[in-house]
C-alpha positions in Angstrom: 110.7 130.3 90.1 114.4 131.9 90.8 115.5 129.8 93.6 113.5 126.7 94.5 113.6 124.9 91.4 117.1 123.8 91.6 119.2 121.9 95.0 120.7 124.8 96.0 117.9 126.8 96.0 115.8 123.8 97.7 118.5 123.6 100.5 118.5 127.3 101.5 114.6 126.9 101.4 114.8 124.0 103.7 117.2 125.5 106.1 114.9 128.5 106.7 111.9 125.9 107.3 114.2 124.2 109.6 114.7 127.2 111.7 111.0 127.9 111.8 110.1 124.1 113.1 112.9 124.5 115.8 111.5 127.7 116.8 109.1 128.7 119.5 105.6 129.5 119.6 102.5 127.3 118.9 102.3 124.7 116.0 99.7 127.3 114.3 102.3 130.2 114.7 105.2 128.0 112.9 102.4 127.0 110.2 101.7 130.5 109.6 105.2 131.4 109.0 106.0 128.3 106.8 103.3 129.1 104.4 104.5 132.9 104.2 108.2 131.9 103.7 106.9 129.2 100.8 105.1 131.9 99.1 107.7 134.4 99.2 110.6 132.1 98.2 108.3 130.4 95.3 107.3 133.8 94.0 103.9 133.0 94.6 101.0 135.2 95.8 99.2 132.6 97.8 100.4 129.6 99.7 97.8 127.8 101.8 98.1 124.4 104.1 95.0 122.2 104.3 94.9 120.1 107.2 93.0 116.6 107.2 90.4 116.6 110.2 87.8 113.9 111.0 85.5 112.4 108.5 88.2 112.9 105.7 87.6 116.5 105.7 90.4 119.3 104.4 90.3 122.2 106.6 92.0 125.6 105.4 94.8 125.9 108.4 96.8 128.3 107.2 97.4 130.9 104.2 99.3 133.8 102.9 97.4 135.5 100.3 93.9 134.4 100.9 91.1 136.2 103.1 92.5 135.6 106.9 89.0 134.9 108.2 88.7 131.6 105.6 91.2 130.2 108.0 89.7 127.2 110.3 86.6 128.0 108.2 87.0 126.8 104.7 86.6 123.1 104.3 86.5 120.7 101.4 85.9 117.0 101.4 88.1 114.5 100.3 87.6 114.5 96.6 85.6 117.8 96.4 87.5 120.6 94.5 91.0 119.9 92.9 92.3 120.3 96.7 90.0 117.6 97.4 91.2 115.6 94.4 94.6 116.3 95.3 94.1 114.3 98.5 91.6 111.6 97.5 94.2 110.4 94.7 97.8 111.5 96.9 99.1 112.9 93.9 100.2 116.6 92.9 98.7 119.0 90.4 99.9 121.8 88.3 97.6 124.1 86.4 98.4 127.1 84.7 94.3 127.8 84.7 92.7 126.2 87.3 89.5 127.7 87.2 88.8 126.2 84.3 89.3 122.6 85.4 86.4 120.6 86.1 87.1 119.7 89.8 87.5 123.4 90.6 85.6 124.5 93.6 84.9 128.3 94.4 84.7 129.2 98.0 83.7 132.7 97.9 84.8 133.4 101.5 88.6 133.1 100.4 88.8 135.6 97.8 90.5 133.0 95.4 88.7 134.1 92.2 91.5 136.6 91.1 94.1 133.6 91.2 94.4 131.6 88.0 97.4 129.1 88.3 97.6 126.2 90.9 99.7 124.0 92.1 99.3 121.2 95.0 101.0 118.4 96.2 99.6 116.1 99.2 101.1 116.3 102.7 102.2 112.6 103.0 103.4 110.7 106.2 103.6 106.7 106.4 101.1 106.4 103.4 98.3 108.7 105.0 97.1 111.8 103.4 97.4 114.2 106.1 96.7 117.5 104.1 97.6 119.4 100.9 99.9 122.2 100.1 99.0 124.7 97.4 100.6 127.8 95.9 98.6 130.0 93.5 99.4 133.1 91.0 97.3 135.7 89.7 98.5 135.0 86.1 98.7 131.8 84.2 101.9 130.2 85.0 103.1 126.7 83.7 105.0 125.1 86.9 107.8 123.0 86.0 108.7 119.6 87.2 111.4 120.8 89.2 109.0 123.2 91.0 106.7 120.4 91.8 109.6 118.3 93.2 110.3 121.7 95.5 107.2 121.6 96.6 106.7 118.0 97.3 110.0 118.1 98.9 108.7 121.0 101.2 105.6 119.0 102.0 107.8 116.3 103.4 109.0 118.6 106.1 105.4 120.0 106.7 104.3 116.5 107.2 106.2 116.1 110.3 104.8 119.3 111.8 101.1 117.9 110.9 102.0 114.1 112.3 103.3 115.7 115.6 99.8 115.9 116.8 100.2 119.5 117.7 97.8 121.2 115.1 95.0 118.4 115.5 94.6 116.4 118.6 95.3 112.9 118.2 92.1 111.9 120.1 90.1 113.6 117.5 91.2 111.5 115.1 90.4 108.2 116.6 87.1 106.4 115.5 84.2 106.6 117.5 82.5 103.4 116.4 81.8 100.4 118.3 82.3 102.2 121.7 78.7 101.2 122.8 77.0 97.9 122.3 77.8 97.0 119.1 80.8 95.8 117.4 82.2 97.5 114.5 82.4 94.5 112.1 84.5 94.8 108.9 84.5 92.6 105.6 86.9 91.2 103.6 88.3 88.2 101.4 89.3 85.2 103.3 93.0 84.6 102.4 93.1 81.9 104.8 90.7 80.3 106.8 90.4 79.9 110.6 89.4 81.7 114.0 91.3 84.1 116.0 91.1 86.3 119.1 93.4 88.8 120.1 94.5 92.3 120.3 95.5 94.5 117.4 98.9 95.2 116.6 99.1 98.0 114.0 102.2 97.2 111.6 102.9 100.8 110.9 106.1 101.7 111.6 105.7 105.1 112.7 109.5 106.3 113.0 109.7 109.8 114.4 112.6 111.5 112.1 114.6 113.5 114.6 116.0 115.8 111.8 114.5 116.7 108.1 117.1 119.0 106.8 120.7 118.4 106.0 123.7 120.3 107.1 126.1 118.6 104.6 124.4 116.6 101.8 128.1 114.8 101.2 128.1 113.6 104.8 124.4 112.5 104.5 125.4 110.2 101.5 128.3 108.7 103.4 125.7 107.9 106.1 123.3 106.7 103.2 125.7 104.3 101.6 126.7 102.8 105.4 123.3 102.2 106.0 122.5 100.6 102.8 125.6 98.1 103.6 124.5 97.4 106.8 120.6 96.7 105.9 121.9 94.5 102.9 124.0 92.4 105.3 121.1 92.2 107.9 118.8 90.7 105.2 121.7 88.0 104.3 121.8 87.3 108.0 117.7 86.8 108.2 117.7 84.7 105.1 120.1 82.3 106.7 118.8 81.9 110.1 115.1 81.9 109.2 113.1 78.8 109.6 112.9 79.0 105.6 116.6 78.8 105.3 116.3 75.2 103.8 115.2 76.3 100.3 112.5 76.1 98.4 110.0 78.6 97.0 109.7 80.6 100.3 112.9 81.0 100.4 112.7 82.4 96.6 110.0 84.7 98.1 112.6 86.2 100.5 115.3 86.0 98.2 113.2 88.2 95.6 112.7 90.7 98.1 116.7 90.7 99.1 117.4 91.6 95.7 115.3 94.9 96.0 118.0 96.0 98.6 120.0 96.3 95.6 117.7 98.1 93.3 119.7 100.9 91.4 116.7 102.7 90.5 115.2 103.0 93.7 118.8 103.5 95.7 119.3 106.2 93.1 116.3 108.1 93.6 116.9 108.6 97.3 120.4 109.7 96.4 118.7 112.4 94.2 116.6 113.9 97.0 119.5 113.8 99.5 121.3 116.3 97.3 118.5 118.5 97.4 119.2 119.2 101.0 117.2 116.8 103.2 118.7 114.3 105.5 119.0 110.6 104.3 116.3 109.6 106.6 114.0 112.3 105.4 114.8 111.3 101.7 114.4 107.7 102.5 111.0 108.8 104.0 109.9 111.0 101.1 110.7 108.0 98.4 108.5 105.6 100.7 105.3 108.0 100.7 106.0 108.3 96.5 106.0 105.0 96.6 102.6 104.6 98.7 101.0 107.1 96.5 102.0 105.1 93.2 100.7 101.7 94.8 97.2 103.6 95.3 96.9 104.2 91.2 98.0 100.7 90.3 95.8 97.6 90.0 98.4 95.1 88.8 99.3 92.7 91.3 102.6 92.1 90.6 103.8 95.7 90.2 102.0 96.3 93.5 104.2 93.4 95.2 107.0 95.1 94.0 106.6 98.7 95.3 105.2 97.2 98.6 108.6 95.2 98.9 110.3 98.7 98.4 108.2 100.6 100.9 109.1 97.6 103.6 113.0 98.0 102.6 112.3 101.8 103.3 111.0 101.4 107.0 114.5 99.2 107.4 116.7 101.7 106.1 115.4 104.1 108.0 116.1 102.2 111.1 119.6 101.4 110.2 120.2 105.3 109.5 119.1 106.1 112.9 121.1 103.7 114.5 118.3 101.0 115.7 118.6 98.1 113.3 116.4 96.1 115.5 112.9 95.2 113.9 110.0 97.7 114.2 108.0 95.3 116.5 111.0 94.9 119.4 108.3 96.6 121.8 106.3 94.2 124.4 103.7 92.2 122.3 100.5 90.9 123.8 100.2 87.4 124.4 97.5 86.9 121.4 98.5 89.2 118.6 96.3 89.8 115.4 98.5 91.9 113.3 96.7 94.5 111.2 98.3 95.9 108.4 97.6 97.9 105.1 100.0 95.4 103.4 103.1 94.3 104.0 106.4 92.3 102.9 107.1 88.8 103.8 110.0 89.5 105.7 108.4 91.7 108.1 105.9 89.0 108.9 109.0 87.0 110.0 109.8 90.1 112.4 107.1 89.0 114.7 107.2 86.4 117.4 105.1 83.6 115.8 104.3 82.0 119.2 102.3 85.0 120.1 101.0 85.5 116.3 97.1 84.7 116.2 95.9 86.3 112.7 96.5 88.7 109.9 94.2 91.6 108.7 95.2 93.3 105.5 93.6 96.8 104.2 94.7 95.3 100.9 96.5 92.0 100.1 95.9 89.2 97.8 95.7 85.3 97.7 99.2 85.5 95.7 100.7 88.4 97.6 104.0 87.2 99.0 102.9 88.1 102.6 99.7 85.9 102.3 101.8 82.7 101.2 104.1 82.9 103.8 101.1 83.2 106.3 99.3 80.4 104.9 102.5 78.1 105.4 102.6 79.6 109.2 98.8 78.2 109.5 97.4 81.2 110.4 94.0 83.0 109.7 94.5 85.8 107.0 91.9 88.4 105.9 92.4 90.9 103.3 91.2 93.6 101.5 89.2 94.9 104.3 88.5 98.7 103.1 88.8 101.0 105.9 90.8 99.2 108.1 93.3 101.4 109.4 90.6 104.4 110.2 88.8 101.9 112.4 91.4 99.9 114.4 93.6 101.3 117.0 96.5 99.9 118.8 95.3 97.0 121.6 91.8 96.9 120.5 90.2 93.7 120.8 89.6 91.8 117.8 87.8 88.8 116.6 89.2 87.5 113.3 86.9 84.8 111.5 88.6 83.7 108.4 86.3 81.6 107.5 83.5 83.9 106.7 85.7 86.8 106.1 85.0 89.4 108.6 86.6 91.0 111.5 85.0 92.3 114.7 86.5 95.3 116.1 86.1 96.1 119.7 83.4 93.3 120.3 80.9 93.2 123.0 81.2 90.9 125.9 78.6 88.4 124.6 80.4 88.1 121.4 83.4 87.5 122.5 82.0 84.7 124.9 80.2 83.1 121.8 83.5 83.1 119.9 86.0 82.2 122.8 83.8 79.4 123.1 84.2 78.7 119.2 87.9 78.9 119.7 87.9 76.4 122.6 85.5 73.7 120.6 88.0 74.2 117.5 91.0 73.7 119.7 89.2 70.5 121.2 88.3 69.3 117.7 91.8 69.8 116.3 93.3 67.7 119.3 90.7 64.8 118.3 91.3 65.2 114.6 95.3 64.8 115.5 94.5 61.9 116.9 93.0 60.0 114.0 96.4 61.0 111.9 97.5 57.3 111.9 94.3 55.5 112.0 92.9 54.2 108.6 90.0 56.5 106.3 87.5 53.5 106.1 83.9 53.8 106.7 81.8 52.4 109.1 81.0 49.2 106.7 84.5 48.7 105.6 84.9 50.7 102.6 88.3 52.9 102.3 88.3 56.3 101.2 92.2 57.8 100.1 92.5 61.3 101.8 95.1 63.3 100.2 96.6 67.1 100.4 96.8 69.8 98.0 100.1 71.5 98.0 102.0 74.3 96.2 105.1 75.1 98.5 107.7 72.9 99.7 106.6 74.4 103.1 103.4 72.5 102.8 105.2 69.1 102.4 105.5 68.4 106.2 101.7 68.4 106.2 101.8 65.2 104.2 103.1 63.7 107.8 101.6 65.7 110.0 98.1 64.8 108.5 98.5 61.3 107.9 97.4 61.9 104.1 98.0 59.0 101.8 99.7 61.5 99.1 99.6 64.6 97.5 96.5 64.5 95.0 97.2 68.3 93.7 100.8 69.9 93.4 100.3 73.3 92.0 103.3 74.0 90.2 102.5 77.6 89.5 103.1 79.1 92.5 107.0 78.9 91.9 106.3 80.3 88.6 104.6 83.2 90.4 107.2 84.7 92.9 110.4 84.7 90.7 111.4 87.6 88.5 112.3 85.2 85.5 110.7 82.0 84.4 113.1 79.0 86.1 114.8 77.4 83.8 114.6 73.3 83.6 117.5 72.7 86.2 115.8 74.9 88.8 112.7 73.4 88.3 114.0 69.9 88.6 115.6 70.8 91.9 112.2 72.0 93.2 110.3 68.7 92.2 112.8 66.6 93.4 112.8 68.1 96.6 108.8 67.5 96.7 109.2 63.9 95.8 111.9 63.3 98.3 109.8 64.7 101.0 106.9 62.3 100.1 108.9 59.5 100.0 106.8 56.3 99.0 103.7 58.4 98.5 102.6 59.7 95.2 102.6 63.1 94.2 100.3 64.4 91.3 102.0 67.4 89.6 99.7 69.6 87.8 101.3 71.3 84.9 101.5 75.2 84.6 98.1 76.7 85.4 98.4 80.3 84.9 96.3 83.2 83.3 92.9 84.1 84.7 93.9 85.4 88.2 97.2 83.9 88.5 99.4 86.4 86.7 103.3 85.4 86.1 105.5 88.6 86.4 107.6 88.3 83.5 105.1 88.2 80.6 101.3 89.2 79.9 98.5 87.4 78.0 96.9 90.7 77.6 93.6 92.2 78.8 90.5 89.7 78.9 86.9 90.5 79.5 86.6 86.5 81.1 89.7 85.8 82.0 88.5 82.6 83.9 87.4 81.1 80.5 90.3 82.8 78.5 93.8 82.1 77.4 95.0 80.2 80.4 96.2 76.8 81.9 96.7 74.2 78.9 95.8 76.6 76.4 98.8 78.5 77.2 100.9 75.5 77.5 100.0 74.4 74.1 100.7 78.0 72.6 104.0 78.1 73.9 105.1 74.5 73.9 108.5 75.4 74.9 107.6 76.4 78.4 105.3 72.9 78.7 108.4 71.2 77.2 110.8 72.7 79.8 108.1 71.8 82.8 108.1 68.1 81.8 111.6 68.0 80.9 112.3 68.8 84.7 109.4 66.4 85.8 110.9 63.7 84.0 114.4 64.3 85.2 113.3 65.0 88.8 111.3 61.4 88.9 114.5 59.6 87.5 113.9 55.9 88.5 110.7 56.8 90.6 106.8 56.9 89.5 105.9 60.3 88.1 102.1 61.4 88.0 101.5 64.2 85.5 98.1 65.6 85.4 97.1 68.4 82.5 94.5 71.5 83.7 91.6 72.8 82.0 91.4 70.3 79.2 88.1 71.1 77.2 88.2 68.7 74.2 90.1 65.2 73.9 92.3 66.8 71.0 93.9 69.0 73.7 94.9 66.0 75.8 96.4 64.3 72.4 98.4 67.3 71.8 99.6 67.8 75.4 100.5 63.9 75.5 102.6 64.3 72.1 104.9 67.1 74.1 105.5 64.4 76.8 106.1 61.6 74.8 108.6 63.9 73.0 110.3 64.6 76.3 110.2 61.0 77.5 111.9 59.6 73.9 114.5 62.3 74.1 115.6 61.1 77.8 115.7 57.3 76.2 117.6 58.2 73.3 120.2 60.1 75.8 120.2 57.0 77.8 119.4 59.5 80.9 117.4 57.8 84.1 113.9 57.7 83.4 110.8 57.7 85.4 110.0 54.3 86.6 106.4 54.5 85.3 104.6 57.6 84.0 101.1 58.1 84.6 98.9 60.6 82.6 96.0 62.4 84.1 93.6 65.0 83.0 91.2 67.7 85.1 87.8 67.7 84.4 86.9 71.1 84.9 84.9 72.0 81.6 81.4 70.8 81.2 81.9 69.8 77.7 84.2 66.9 78.6 81.1 65.1 79.6 80.0 64.6 75.9 83.6 63.2 75.3 84.2 61.0 78.2 84.5 57.5 76.3 87.4 59.0 74.1 89.0 60.7 77.0 89.0 57.5 79.4 91.0 55.6 76.6 93.6 58.2 76.8 94.2 58.8 80.6 95.4 56.8 83.9 93.3 58.8 86.1 90.8 61.5 86.1 90.6 64.5 89.0 87.7 66.6 89.0 88.5 70.5 89.5 85.0 71.1 91.5 85.9 75.0 91.9 86.0 75.7 87.9 83.4 73.2 87.5 80.7 74.7 89.5 81.6 78.1 88.0 81.3 76.9 84.5 78.4 74.7 85.2 76.3 77.6 86.6 78.1 80.4 84.2 78.7 81.7 87.9 81.5 84.0 88.5 83.2 82.8 91.9 85.0 85.7 92.3 81.8 88.0 91.9 80.5 88.6 95.5 76.8 88.8 94.5 76.6 85.5 93.0 79.4 83.5 94.4 77.3 81.6 96.7 74.4 81.6 94.7 74.5 78.2 93.4 75.4 74.9 95.6 77.8 72.4 94.8 75.5 70.2 96.7 72.9 70.9 94.1 71.1 68.3 92.1 72.7 69.1 88.8 76.1 69.3 90.2 75.4 66.0 92.1 74.1 64.6 88.8 77.0 65.4 86.3 79.5 64.1 89.2 77.6 60.7 89.5 77.9 60.4 85.7 81.7 60.6 85.9 81.7 58.1 88.7 79.4 55.6 86.4 81.8 56.1 83.6 85.0 56.1 84.9 84.2 53.1 87.0 83.0 51.2 83.9 86.1 52.4 82.1 88.7 51.1 85.1 89.9 54.5 85.3 90.5 55.8 89.0 88.3 59.1 89.8 89.2 61.5 92.4 88.4 65.4 93.2 90.8 68.1 94.4 88.6 71.1 94.8 87.2 72.6 97.6 84.3 70.6 98.2 86.5 67.5 99.1 87.7 69.4 102.3 84.1 70.2 103.6 83.0 67.3 105.6 79.1 67.1 104.4 80.3 67.8 101.0 82.9 65.1 101.1 80.2 62.9 102.5 78.0 63.5 99.6 81.0 62.8 97.1 81.6 59.4 99.0 77.9 58.3 99.0 78.3 59.3 95.0 80.9 56.9 94.5 84.3 58.9 94.8 87.1 57.0 96.4 90.0 59.3 96.4 89.6 63.0 97.7 92.5 65.7 97.9 92.2 69.0 100.3 94.2 71.4 102.2 95.9 69.5 104.8 94.1 71.1 107.8 90.7 69.2 106.4 92.3 65.9 106.5 91.4 65.4 110.3 87.8 66.4 109.8 87.1 64.5 107.0 88.6 61.5 108.1 86.5 61.7 111.2 83.3 62.0 109.1 84.4 59.1 107.2 85.1 56.8 110.0 81.7 57.7 111.5 79.7 57.1 108.1 77.5 54.1 107.4 78.2 54.4 103.6 75.5 51.8 102.7 72.8 53.9 104.1 74.0 57.3 102.6 73.8 55.5 99.0 70.4 54.4 99.7 69.5 57.9 101.0 70.8 59.7 98.0 69.3 57.4 95.3 65.8 58.5 96.8 66.1 62.5 97.1 68.4 63.1 93.7 65.6 63.6 91.7 64.3 66.0 94.0 63.6 69.5 92.3 65.4 71.9 94.6 68.0 74.2 94.4 70.4 72.5 96.9 70.4 69.0 98.7 72.4 70.6 101.5 69.7 70.8 104.1 68.7 67.4 103.5 72.2 65.8 103.8 72.6 67.6 107.0 69.6 66.1 108.3 70.8 62.6 107.2 74.4 63.1 108.9 72.6 64.5 112.1 70.2 61.6 112.4 72.7 58.9 111.6 75.4 60.3 114.1 77.9 61.2 111.1 80.7 63.5 112.8 80.6 66.8 110.9 
């Protein structure tokens, strides 16, 4: 290609396209001129533009070289043919012999059988594929990377014409489901429970670029540098003024995000594109669209999180370039906002008025994504991995978000709205009633005290200890700070965090679980390799024992933070007593080091183990001689007991925690720990469900740890329970051969006025 392969040639072509875009005539006339200019400039016999129509169909809208009668008649489904494949995967194709490709789809009305070479790129805007731009040649031609880059740049300009709505009316693209009697019900993964009603606010900053082609690239580079400095300064201000400015992991999330604003590779890529002739805004937009296309091909959660941060920063940088540094959400919001997003960065969520924010629905997202962590800290329901969300939700659509059951209703009918509105009202009344129990003791009607504790993993969780009236922190998940950093935190950083946790807990005990990563919890700075069954693979204490320096540094930090105070350490995923012995020796080494150095030591150290692996049931006498306390991890225990993957939706709910088998194992634990005088607790999801908690108390558990929001409901249940009657009932039904005792226990609660 003579010209368009280099920056100068591309600039000349872009200026010609700019003149066409600014000229008169219909959008169809301008598109026809564009394909003719591109074909001539790229020395191609054919240039064709396909535009996305409703139903994910690509329609031939304009061509130079194919038969004119094929325009508006030739259609390909997304995924069909090479053009459909480009749209499906949002990636370019460059083929010297296209007809031999297995995805080639022949359309006789186009007359394309005489063309052999094909190069095509997606037309992207805001992460959406709007169409496909294709050039073809009669003879086999090996398209260069520079030619592909040039065509992608042209597609960036073409995207503005397609996105304007002049080619395809916006109302043609609006979804029609749910307009009648039935609502659209979309399913996803519950990232934080709760119920919310509100109006959809789409988090999709649609920034209309005023100019795509630059007059002077040097001037654009100056504008770009100035906008970067302005954005970085604004991010610094946001960090200092944020509610999260007092330190902790939540601040780490935002500071990691801020670091990407200085990423040289990202900024350098934008600069390269500016030199091809695009304006600074258009160059940032192109990099943003490229980033979104890359995200669609990547499954690694950490890399996706990094690319998402860059996409968020691109939106901010464009606003600074356009002289509008205010958040993209400056427009008037409804009183009840349910935010709808493909995914988003943590700082973007903080742009919204939290007094109006009722819930968050994500087309992507995961339990470990930064925005989900911040949203949970704000105590709003979150639903993730909702397929097709953006195709079915329009701005200001009424939504009902059911975070407890992993579903969202779009444009629900009046009767469904009334049912859920009543549920919200009842929930609000119950929360008020639960709040009133904060200072009341968790004691059964017949005088048995129950210790209720919270699970935590972020400093921002710690105020819930006071708000809920809990007795302490029964499980502090230390892995979350490791997962949100770009490098392994050193001893000083860990010690500072653990010290703040203890300071906020005051006189209340905090049980620190050592690093439990692996499985679905990925550290960004090292990999354990691919495993067929990661939940049963190299994780938790197995990693700690194989990487003893990591374990030593964490234990050293905990000892340093606890100077003069009690320290409770719990080792996860213990499968045999020998593993506990090895972990305990590492702790003893660190304690001896502190004493030898005459450094402040903890007032007392209590060592516990997680009971998650059923094999420990046959090692209990030896185990209980070695621990100061034992805590059941009911989530993993159920999964291992029934060989049932809790992440598999087909079987995740097949086996009940209130099955006779599970309850029998838990009852055995109670008997043996009572005989040994070892305190026993439970810190899985069972503890936070009032009915399950009732069963646990009936079996003999006297310490439960749960999410902070569950303390009120469980305490209310405890205070309404006659434990003696429940224990008698449990002894009568435990030998029953059924899959679950849930129904019978619920009937007992109803008959004996136990508040569930």
